[in-house]
C-alpha positions as CSV (number, residue, x, y, z in Angstrom):
1,X,37.2,6.2,41.6
2,X,38.8,7.5,38.4
3,X,36.8,9.2,35.7
4,X,38.0,9.4,32.1
5,X,36.5,12.2,30.1
6,X,36.7,12.9,26.3
7,X,35.9,16.5,25.4
8,X,34.7,17.3,21.9
9,X,34.0,21.0,21.7
10,X,33.2,24.1,23.8
11,X,29.5,23.8,22.9
12,X,28.8,20.3,24.2
13,X,25.3,19.5,25.1
14,X,25.1,15.7,25.6
15,X,27.1,13.8,28.3
16,X,27.2,10.0,28.2
17,X,28.4,8.1,31.3
18,X,28.9,4.3,31.8
19,X,30.6,2.0,34.2
20,X,33.3,-0.3,32.6
21,X,34.3,-3.8,33.5
22,X,36.7,-2.5,36.2
23,X,33.8,-0.6,37.9
24,X,35.3,2.7,36.7
25,X,33.2,5.5,35.4
26,X,33.8,6.5,31.8
27,X,32.4,9.7,30.3
28,X,32.2,11.2,26.8
29,X,30.6,14.4,25.5
30,X,29.2,15.5,22.2
31,X,27.0,18.2,20.8
32,X,25.2,15.9,18.3
33,X,22.2,13.8,19.5
34,X,22.8,11.0,16.9
35,X,26.4,10.7,18.0
36,X,25.4,10.6,21.7
37,X,22.9,7.8,21.0
38,X,25.6,5.9,19.0
39,X,28.1,6.3,21.8
40,X,25.5,5.0,24.3
41,X,24.9,2.0,22.1
42,X,28.6,1.3,21.6
43,X,29.2,1.5,25.4
44,X,26.3,-1.0,26.1
45,X,27.6,-3.3,23.3
46,X,31.1,-3.2,24.9
47,X,29.7,-4.4,28.2
48,X,29.4,-1.1,30.1
49,X,26.7,-1.0,32.8
50,X,24.7,1.9,34.1
51,X,25.0,3.7,30.7
52,X,23.1,7.0,30.8
53,X,22.9,10.2,28.8
54,X,22.3,13.6,30.2
55,X,21.6,16.9,28.4
56,X,20.8,20.4,29.1
57,X,19.2,22.8,26.5
58,X,21.2,26.0,26.8
59,X,18.4,27.9,25.0
60,X,15.8,26.7,27.5
61,X,14.5,29.5,29.8
62,X,12.1,29.0,32.7
63,X,10.5,25.9,34.1
64,X,9.5,23.0,31.9
65,X,5.9,22.6,31.0
66,X,3.1,25.1,30.4
67,X,3.5,28.2,32.4
68,X,0.3,30.2,31.4
69,X,-3.2,29.0,30.9
70,X,-5.9,31.6,30.0
71,X,-9.5,30.5,29.5
72,X,-8.4,26.8,29.1
73,X,-5.9,27.6,26.4
74,X,-2.1,27.4,26.2
75,X,-0.1,30.4,24.9
76,X,-0.1,29.0,21.4
77,X,-3.9,28.5,21.4
78,X,-4.2,24.8,22.1
79,X,-6.8,23.4,24.5
80,X,-5.3,22.6,27.9
81,X,-7.4,20.0,29.9
82,X,-4.7,18.1,31.9
83,X,-5.4,17.8,35.6
84,X,-3.4,16.2,38.4
85,X,-6.5,14.4,39.5
86,X,-6.9,12.7,36.2
87,X,-3.2,12.6,35.3
88,X,-4.0,12.2,31.6
89,X,-7.0,14.5,31.5
90,X,-10.6,13.6,31.0
91,X,-11.5,11.4,28.1
92,X,-12.3,13.4,25.0
93,X,-15.3,12.8,22.7
94,X,-14.5,9.8,20.4
95,X,-11.9,8.3,22.8
96,X,-12.3,4.6,23.5
97,X,-12.4,4.1,27.2
98,X,-11.1,0.6,28.2
99,X,-12.7,-0.9,31.3
100,X,-12.1,-4.2,33.2
101,X,-15.1,-5.7,31.4
102,X,-13.2,-5.4,28.1
103,X,-10.7,-8.0,29.2
């Protein structure tokens, strides 16, 4: 399986992969999100399959998500009420709760 790669710069962040009509993987890289989305669209429009884009934030440190909750607040002071049991957290005052009887 041959892979064709186009390198744009040393600070590349977005990688776009797709499978061409010959079942070969093609790859491109860019540091610009808008360019990455354009390349993805162009690949799809050209008939590529399994087009995907991957990125890594080089300035990201630590695990994704909230890492510290103190007294129900995030580090920036916002309320944190998400729970795994509820997946989306409990309904808040004023939320419209849709039930089966609404259908």
